[in-house]
N, C-alpha and C positions, 0 to 999 in steps of 0.2 A: 503495498498499500503506501510504503514512501516511496515508492516512483512519480506517483500522484497527487503528493501534495508537495507543489512547490510553488512557494510563495511569488516569486517572479511569475508567475505561467498565471496563476491565480489573479492575481491582484498587479495592477499597473504599475510600473515605476516612474511614472509623472507624477507626481504625488501635484503639480498645482492645478491638474485638470481635472480635479478632483470638485475648484470651487466651481468651474462652468458648468458644470450637471446642478450641485447642490442651492446654489442662490436661486436659480432660474426656479428650480424645483420650488423652494422656499417663498419665492415671491409672489409663484401661480398662487399657492396655497391658502396662505394666509392673505391675499387678495380674495380669494375666493370665501373667507372669512366662516368654510362649512365640513369640516376635517370628517371621514369618514368612509368607511370600507373602499367605497370605490375611492378612497384617496389612497389607500392603502394598496393594492391593486396597483395602482398607475405608480406607485411610488418606485415599488419590486420589480415592476419591467421598464421602466424606466434605469432601474440600477442593474436590469440583467442587458440590456439590449448596452449601458455602457463597460461591463463589466466583458462583455463576450467581446471585446476586441482586443485585451492584447493575449488567452489564447489563441487566437486566429493570427493574432501578426506572429505567436510566435512562432504555428506553425508552416508560415507563408514562410517564415524567414531559415526554418527548419530545411525544405523542400526546395530550396533554393540557396542550399548549401552556407547559409549564414550563421545556422546555428547545428548544434547536435541534431542530429536523427534522435537520441535517447530521451531529445523534449515531447517527442510525437505522441507518446500515451500520456503525459499527464494534460498535453494540451488539449488532448480529443475527450478529456475525462472533464475539464471544465469546460469545453465548450457545451457539450451536452448536458451540465449539470444549469448552467445559467439558458441554453436554450426551452429546458425544460422549466424553468423561472417562467420565462419569460412565456413562455406559452398556458403556463395555467393562470396570469396573471390578464392577459389578452382576453381567455374566454370566461373571464370574471368579469375585462369590463365589458365585451359583447353582453354577455348571459345581463345585467345589470342596464344596458340601455348606452354605453357609452362606446361604441365602440367604433365611432366621425372619430375620434380625438386620434386611432391609430392610423388617418391618414395625413397625423404629423413626420409620423415616424416613414416614410416617404424619401423627402430629403435626405436624410441621414442613411438609408441605403443609397443610394448611389454617393453622397460621400463616401463612405466607407469604401465602395466598391474603385473609388477612384484613390484613397488612401494605399489599398492593397496593393493595387495598379503601382503605385509609389515605389511599395513596400519591395513588391517583387523586382525594381526594378531600380534599387538602392536608391535611390533619392527621395528620400521619406525627411531626412532633414533637413532644417531649417527652411520650412517651407511655410511661410508665413501667411500668405497668402490662402494654401489649404486649412492654415488652424484659423483664423475667424472666417471663415465659413464654418469650418465644421461647431466654431463659439454660436457660430449663427442656431446650426443644426439643435444641439442641444439647448437653447434660451428656448427653443419650440416650446421643455417642459414647463415653461411659463403661462402660457395659453392653457398648456392644457389643464393641467391641473384649476386653473381659475376655472376653467368650463365643469371640469369636474364640481368645482366648487358652488359652484352657482345652478348648473344643473341644465342649462345650454351653450352652446357657443356664439357667445354676445362680439360683438365687434369690440371692446376693447382689451379682449385678449390679447390682439394682433399691437396694440400700441403697447401692451407688458412687452411680449416678444420683440418687440422697433427697438424698445427703453432698453432691457438688459444683453442684446446680442451689442449694441453702439458701446454700452459700459467695455462689457468684455472684448469687442474686439479694439478698445482703446488700451485694453490692462493689455490687451498681450502683444501688443505694438511697443508700449511701454515697456514690458519685461522684457523685448528683443534692441531695447535700448541700453538699460540697464545690464545686462550679460552681452554689450560691446563696450563698454565704461569701463567692465571687469580686464579688460584686455588692454586698455590704453598703460603706457608708463609712469605719466602726471597729469596734471589737473589741466589741458590746455585753456588757451584763451574765453576768454566770457563767449565772445563771437563765435567758434567754432565750436563749444557750448552749443548754443543757441542756436546755428547750423543744425547739428548733428541733431538736437531732439524736435527739429521743428515737426516731423511728420507727426511725432506721437502730443505736443503741443498743439496742434492743428486739433485729432481728433479729438483730444481730452475739450478743444475748447468749442467745436462742434457741441459737441453732446450738451455744453453747460448752456449756449446759447441757445439750442434748444429745446430744451429743456424748463428754460426764462423766460422763451416762451408759449410754451403749452401754459404755463404758470398763469400766467398774465395775460393770456385769452380763454382762463377759466377753462379750458380744454381737461384739464389733470389738474390736481393739488396743486393749493397756490407753493408748498412748499417744497414741490419734487426737487426743485436745483439744488439742493441740501446734501445731498448725495453724491452729485456729478461735481461741483464744488469740491467737495474731501478728495474726487478723483484728480480734477483739475489741480488743485494745491498740492498735492502730492506727485505730480507730474513734474511742476516746473521746482519743487526744492528738489525732484530727482535729477532736471535739467543742467541745473547750477552746480549740483555735489557729486558731480560723476561718482560712480560705484568703481572705481580706481583700487584696483586688488582684493575683491571682495570677492567673496566664497558666492558659489550658488544656491549654495541653502540660506546666506542671508539675505540674497535680493529675492529670492522664492518666498520665504517669510515673511517680509514686509511687504511683498507682491500680496500673501495669505491674510495678512491682517486687514491692509486696503480695501481687501474687497467684501472680507467679513463686515469691515463698518460700513459700505456701500450696501450692502446688501438690508443691514440690521434698519437703516435710515430711511431706505426703500422703504420699506416692512413699514415703520413708525411713519413716513409723512403722506404715503400712498394714501 
């Protein structure tokens, strides 16, 4: 049995990716304001879909000669476990009348196939575009959780999806900036720092301005800009204070902290 229970196959080693799953889920659940057994079906279905990626990727790498074939039994085992869990939760959603939320999984399947293609060709690393698109797929759990809560596919769910995706995209771009800064030998002049951080700053600034406009027009909560303000201030601070020589874990934990604060604030002001 030891050959099946391998942590690096059962769980993703990309620790920062967990926040892109749980942040949208929590936001959608709290926005829906009605936690039920159907919510549990959705949570475990989303979790199974998220977790099954790791053993499938491991299997693809093993068949491509990038990993030992000895990893295949464990990969198959966990694929079966997660697929069974997903199937049971999907049946629960369908039986309870929420089968329509499964349409939100279609983009996820397509993006996952794209990712597996890159993995098979050894080109999956540092694909910021793929990561941004993938975060948009994970953000679809926000409207799904909201619809389960309110009992209908209300259009406000799409606002949740867009708002959460924009935050995730900005977070990914900022993370790449911080990881790039790690390799600098020294902190460059402020002009260079601002130039290197322009893309991350534009992403967070766009989000903040958009939230302010939506709040000002009364379309969404008047305090919705607050979580985006936190992210914008963090990005500006990171641009002016490069992570020269920092460890990846330091960058990751700070990103996690900021995303957690964003999620809590979003829930509170929504």
